[in-house]
ZAMARGU-4260 file (C-alpha; in steps of 0.2 Angstrom, whole numbers, plus 5000, padded with zeros to 4 digits):
<rodrens>
0) 4550/5416/4920 | 4562/5417/4934 | 4578/5406/4930 | 4582/5390/4940 | 4598/5392/4950
5) 4611/5379/4947 | 4627/5375/4956 | 4641/5366/4949 | 4653/5355/4960 | 4669/5353/4951
10) 4686/5349/4956 | 4700/5335/4951 | 4697/5316/4953 | 4695/5311/4971 | 4692/5329/4979
15) 4676/5324/4988 | 4662/5331/4976 | 4651/5315/4978 | 4653/5316/4998 | 4648/5336/4997
20) 4633/5332/4984 | 4625/5318/4996 | 4628/5331/5010 | 4618/5344/5001 | 4604/5333/4996
25) 4601/5326/5014 | 4601/5345/5019 | 4588/5349/5004 | 4578/5334/5008 | 4577/5340/5027
30) 4571/5357/5021 | 4558/5349/5009 | 4567/5358/4994 | 4564/5351/4976 | 4581/5347/4970
35) 4587/5339/4952 | 4603/5332/4951 | 4616/5328/4936 | 4630/5318/4939 | 4644/5315/4925
40) 4657/5302/4926 | 4671/5301/4911 | 4670/5281/4915 | 4657/5270/4908 | 4656/5263/4926
45) 4645/5276/4934 | 4649/5273/4952 | 4644/5291/4958 | 4628/5290/4949 | 4624/5273/4959
50) 4629/5281/4975 | 4618/5296/4973 | 4603/5285/4967 | 4605/5275/4983 | 4602/5289/4994
55) 4583/5287/4987 | 4581/5307/4988 | 4582/5308/4968 | 4582/5294/4956 | 4578/5292/4938
60) 4560/5285/4942 | 4557/5302/4949 | 4565/5310/4934 | 4574/5322/4945 | 4591/5313/4942
65) 4602/5312/4926 | 4618/5303/4925 | 4630/5306/4910 | 4643/5293/4909 | 4658/5287/4898
70) 4662/5306/4893 | 4668/5322/4900 | 4654/5333/4902 | 4665/5348/4897 | 4670/5341/4880
75) 4659/5344/4863 | 4651/5328/4865 | 4648/5330/4884 | 4639/5348/4882 | 4628/5341/4868
80) 4623/5326/4880 | 4620/5339/4894 | 4609/5350/4884 | 4599/5335/4877 | 4596/5328/4895
85) 4593/5346/4903 | 4579/5351/4891 | 4566/5337/4894 | 4571/5338/4913 | 4567/5357/4914
90) 4551/5354/4903 | 4545/5342/4917 | 4551/5351/4933 | 4553/5368/4941 | 4565/5363/4955
95) 4571/5375/4969 | 4589/5371/4962 | 4599/5360/4951 | 4616/5352/4957 | 4628/5347/4945
100) 4643/5337/4949 | 4656/5336/4935 | 4669/5323/4932 | 4686/5326/4938 | 4694/5328/4922
105) 4680/5341/4916 | 4686/5358/4912 | 4676/5374/4918 | 4677/5385/4903 | 4664/5376/4892
110) 4651/5373/4905 | 4653/5393/4911 | 4650/5396/4893 | 4636/5385/4891 | 4626/5391/4907
115) 4630/5410/4903 | 4619/5409/4888 | 4606/5397/4895 | 4588/5403/4894 | 4581/5394/4909
120) 4596/5391/4921 | 4606/5405/4930 | 4622/5398/4935 | 4622/5402/4954 | 4639/5395/4961
125) 4654/5387/4952 | 4661/5377/4967 | 4679/5370/4964 | 4684/5357/4976 | 4704/5356/4980
130) 4710/5340/4988 | 4722/5347/5002 | 4730/5330/5004 | 4735/5329/4986 | 4742/5347/4986
135) 4751/5344/5003 | 4758/5327/4996 | 4762/5331/4978 | 4765/5348/4977 | 4774/5353/4992
140) 4760/5361/5003 | 4754/5368/4986 | 4769/5379/4984 | 4775/5369/4969 | 4758/5370/4958
145) 4760/5387/4951 | 4780/5385/4947 | 4775/5368/4938 | 4760/5378/4929 | 4772/5390/4923
150) 4784/5376/4917 | 4771/5369/4907 | 4766/5385/4899 | 4783/5390/4894 | 4785/5372/4885
155) 4768/5373/4878 | 4762/5358/4887 | 4745/5354/4895 | 4746/5342/4910 | 4737/5340/4925
160) 4743/5356/4934 | 4734/5366/4920 | 4718/5358/4925 | 4721/5360/4942 | 4724/5378/4941
165) 4711/5382/4929 | 4699/5374/4940 | 4703/5387/4953 | 4704/5402/4941 | 4686/5399/4936
170) 4677/5395/4952 | 4666/5407/4962 | 4670/5398/4978 | 4685/5388/4983 | 4684/5374/4995
175) 4699/5364/5003 | 4693/5346/5006 | 4700/5333/5017 | 4707/5346/5029 | 4703/5335/5044
180) 4718/5324/5039 | 4732/5339/5039 | 4736/5351/5053 | 4729/5367/5053 | 4746/5375/5047
185) 4747/5364/5032 | 4729/5370/5027 | 4733/5388/5029 | 4750/5386/5019 | 4740/5377/5005
190) 4728/5391/5005 | 4740/5404/5004 | 4749/5395/4990 | 4735/5392/4978 | 4725/5410/4982
195) 4736/5419/4969 | 4727/5409/4955 | 4711/5417/4960 | 4712/5431/4973 | 4695/5436/4971
200) 4687/5422/4980 | 4688/5416/4998 | 4695/5399/5003 | 4686/5388/5014 | 4691/5372/5022
205) 4678/5358/5021 | 4679/5341/5029 | 4668/5327/5025 | 4655/5337/5014 | 4652/5349/5028
210) 4645/5363/5020 | 4629/5372/5024 | 4615/5372/5012 | 4610/5389/5017 | 4626/5396/5015
215) 4627/5389/4998 | 4610/5397/4994 | 4615/5413/5001 | 4631/5416/4989 | 4628/5428/4975
220) 4626/5423/4957 | 4641/5418/4947 | 4650/5433/4941 | 4653/5431/4922 | 4661/5447/4920
225) 4676/5443/4930 | 4681/5428/4919 | 4677/5435/4903 | 4694/5439/4898 | 4701/5422/4906
230) 4687/5414/4894 | 4694/5424/4879 | 4712/5419/4883 | 4710/5401/4885 | 4695/5397/4873
235) 4706/5390/4858 | 4716/5380/4869 | 4702/5372/4879 | 4692/5369/4863 | 4707/5360/4855
240) 4708/5348/4870 | 4706/5330/4866 | 4690/5323/4875 | 4702/5312/4883 | 4712/5326/4892
245) 4731/5326/4893 | 4734/5308/4890 | 4722/5302/4904 | 4714/5286/4903 | 4701/5275/4911
250) 4699/5256/4912 | 4685/5246/4919 | 4687/5228/4927 | 4671/5217/4928 | 4672/5199/4936
255) 4661/5189/4947 | 4676/5182/4956 | 4682/5188/4973 | 4698/5196/4976 | 4711/5187/4986
260) 4714/5198/5001 | 4733/5197/5004 | 4736/5198/4985 | 4724/5213/4984 | 4733/5222/4999
265) 4750/5218/4991 | 4745/5225/4974 | 4739/5241/4981 | 4755/5244/4990 | 4767/5240/4977
270) 4759/5244/4960 | 4748/5259/4963 | 4758/5274/4957 | 4757/5292/4958 | 4750/5291/4940
275) 4733/5282/4947 | 4723/5298/4950 | 4707/5288/4955 | 4699/5270/4956 | 4683/5267/4963
280) 4669/5253/4963 | 4661/5239/4971 | 4670/5223/4976 | 4669/5207/4987 | 4681/5197/4998
285) 4679/5178/5002 | 4683/5181/5019 | 4668/5193/5021 | 4658/5185/5006 | 4641/5193/5012
290) 4646/5211/5011 | 4646/5223/4996 | 4660/5234/4999 | 4664/5251/4991 | 4682/5255/4985
295) 4687/5272/4985 | 4705/5277/4981 | 4713/5294/4979 | 4730/5301/4983 | 4737/5286/4988
300) 4725/5280/5001 | 4710/5269/4999 | 4694/5268/5009 | 4683/5253/5010 | 4665/5256/5015
305) 4651/5244/5018 | 4637/5247/5006 | 4625/5233/5009 | 4623/5214/5010 | 4624/5204/4994
310) 4608/5194/4990 | 4618/5178/4989 | 4627/5181/5005 | 4610/5184/5015 | 4604/5167/5009
315) 4619/5159/5018 | 4615/5168/5035 | 4610/5154/5047 | 4602/5166/5058 | 4593/5176/5043
320) 4577/5184/5049 | 4569/5181/5032 | 4553/5173/5031 | 4549/5157/5020 | 4541/5169/5007
325) 4555/5182/5008 | 4569/5169/5006 | 4560/5161/4990 | 4560/5178/4983 | 4578/5182/4986
330) 4583/5164/4980 | 4573/5168/4964 | 4582/5185/4961 | 4599/5177/4965 | 4595/5163/4952
335) 4592/5176/4938 | 4610/5183/4940 | 4621/5179/4926 | 4638/5177/4938 | 4641/5160/4946
340) 4641/5168/4963 | 4624/5176/4961 | 4623/5194/4963 | 4640/5195/4971 | 4655/5203/4958
345) 4668/5215/4956 | 4666/5231/4946 | 4680/5244/4947 | 4686/5259/4936 | 4704/5265/4936
350) 4708/5282/4930 | 4725/5290/4927 | 4741/5290/4916 | 4740/5276/4902 | 4754/5266/4906
355) 4751/5266/4925 | 4733/5262/4923 | 4736/5248/4911 | 4750/5241/4924 | 4739/5243/4939
360) 4723/5236/4930 | 4734/5220/4924 | 4740/5218/4942 | 4721/5220/4950 | 4717/5207/4938
365) 4729/5195/4945 | 4721/5197/4962 | 4707/5187/4958 | 4704/5169/4965 | 4710/5157/4952
370) 4701/5140/4950 | 4711/5131/4962 | 4708/5145/4976 | 4690/5145/4973 | 4687/5126/4975
375) 4700/5127/4992 | 4688/5141/4997 | 4672/5132/4993 | 4679/5117/5002 | 4680/5126/5019
380) 4697/5135/5016 | 4702/5151/5024 | 4712/5166/5018 | 4723/5179/5028 | 4714/5195/5027
385) 4725/5211/5031 | 4711/5223/5026 | 4703/5232/5041 | 4688/5223/5047 | 4678/5240/5050
390) 4676/5254/5037 | 4694/5261/5036 | 4707/5271/5025 | 4722/5263/5021 | 4738/5272/5014
395) 4746/5263/5001
</rodrens>
């Protein structure tokens, strides 16, 4: 039986893997290709899985979507979970292709080793996405990455640079993302700086997930022979890595209260340090209390995106087009919600160095409205809101 091609989307936190995955899914849907998707998130709050499921192209009810959360897919337990989930999926489907989005903390080696020996799946491509803005800002246009890696190796340390470099070394295709936010000269310099880590692959600049599915499908299958020596050299070191990585942790915030807009703004500009690699999730503000917003932070910038309307917010629309029956159904659904504000709530995950995650999470918790502010807002009080009124990226 012919093996099913599988493509891995790998890369550090916030590099744009979910954006690329959504773009490829839309293209596959237009071409009427059968696709199965696996999404991994190291946090228990599976934001990426929710975003992909909301495309309605794949979802768990169609049995073509798997989400693995609260673990790194490259850890021993993560590989076991992947195998346990993939086996029944392959028993129920023979898709045209499988797309696997890893968590940002995942190491390539265990995944390459697993799929090298898989009887039903052919590793078609291993795409490593590299955040060009992070390399530009934190690694001197990429030129400091290799020297810092060499310093870690000489001291016998494993830090973020080891993972960034090894994600490049194992890839079959290297994608520089967010290139629309930098001049072409900087992108070229970054490409030249990191290319020695894997001189056998071409470097492609990709913005907003703009990669052709046809181009992806035309790529040759993964060359296991090219990385055989690398796998042997790193096997003991990678297998000994603690599942949590190199002292990287995640914390989740759940609260039904809205954020105070000004306090949230000030916190992001004063408490979000370089050790906060990623934060993402869903939230709401009292100044726009009908909108469900996506919080998406990486490399010192936060983007806000409108996702949908809260059901509780829809009920408060005076010009709502709902019929009496529809309104009654929405009211019934809101009444079943456990929070005091109906379905409105904040759910965020923060990932990074333990000390900075702890401090930033504590600062974010102080941003929720207190009881006096809630009472004042419910009586008609208003808050200053410095956040852009439209979808925007804010540099903190």
